[in-house]
N, C-alpha and C positions, 0 to 999 in steps of 0.2 A: 617727700612728695606732698604737694599741697592739693587740696580738692578745690579746683577752680570751678566756676559756673559751667564751663564747657564739659569738664569731666563729670560733674554732677549730672548734667544732662545726659551724658553717655551712660552713666549707671542707671538712670531712670529709663533710658531706652532698652537697656538689658532687662529690666523688670517687665517692660511692655512685651519684649520678645518672649519672656517666660510665660506671661499671661496668654499670649497667642498660642503658645505650645499647649497650654491647658485647654484652650478653646478647641483644639483638634479633637479632643474627646467628645465634644458636643456637636460639632459641625463637619468633622472630617478633615482630610488633608489639605483643604483649600486654604487653611490658615498658615500652613508651613512656609510658603513664600514670604508672607508678611513677617513671620518670626525671623526668618533668615535675613531679610532686608533690614529689619530693626537691629539685629545683632551686628551686621556688617557696618551699618551706619554708626553704631555705638563705637566700634573699633576705630573707624576713621576719625570720629570726633575726639576720641580719647587721645589719638595721635596728634591732634591739633589742627585738623583740616577744617579751617573756617568756612570755606566754600561749601563743604558738605553740611556743616552746621546750619548755614542759611537755607539750603534746600530742604534739609530735614525739618527745620522749623516750619516751613510752609506745609510740608507733608503732614506733620503732626497736627497742625491746626485743622487741616481738612479731615484727618482721622478722628478728631474729636467730634466733628459734625456727623461723620459716618456712624460712630459709636452711639451718639445720641439718637440717631434715626433707627438704630437697631433695638433700642429699648422697647420692651413689651412685645416685640414681634419676631424674636430670634430664639432658637433653641438654647442659646447661651443664657444662663441665669442672670437676671438684672443686677444682682450685687457684684458679679464679676465684671459686668460692663461698666458699672459705676466706678469700680476700682481702676479699670483701664482708663476711664475718662479723667479721673483725678491724677493718675500717673502721667498721662499724656499732657495734661494742663501743667503739671509741675515741670515736666521735661521741656515744654515750650517756654515756660518762664525762665528756666535755667539756661536754655540755649539762647534766648533773647538777651539775657544778662551777659552771657559769655561773648556773643558777637558784638554787643554794644560796647562792653568794656574794652574789647580788643580794638574796636574802631576808635574809641576815645583816646586810647594810649597811642595810636598811630597818628592822630591828628595833633596831639600835644607836642610831638617832637618836631 
């Protein structure tokens, strides 16, 4: 099994889901739906659902902005938020590379 960019993005989304589970300790159960959504998106992307990768890419880009806005004003420690921002940025890059590569291979045929 090869680690394609989409699968790397899925793994990074699982890391983000885990971080959101850690955030539950700081802000309560409001982070649980985010963790569940990230995990479900990761499973779908791992299976190769490109349409879900496109949607998730847009959601992750918005999530980076939300995390940046939370810095300094949230009960979540800033180092954990920075870790989430870096993870989300890496996931966005991997997802973009995955959907772009798939698009390139489709137009070449």
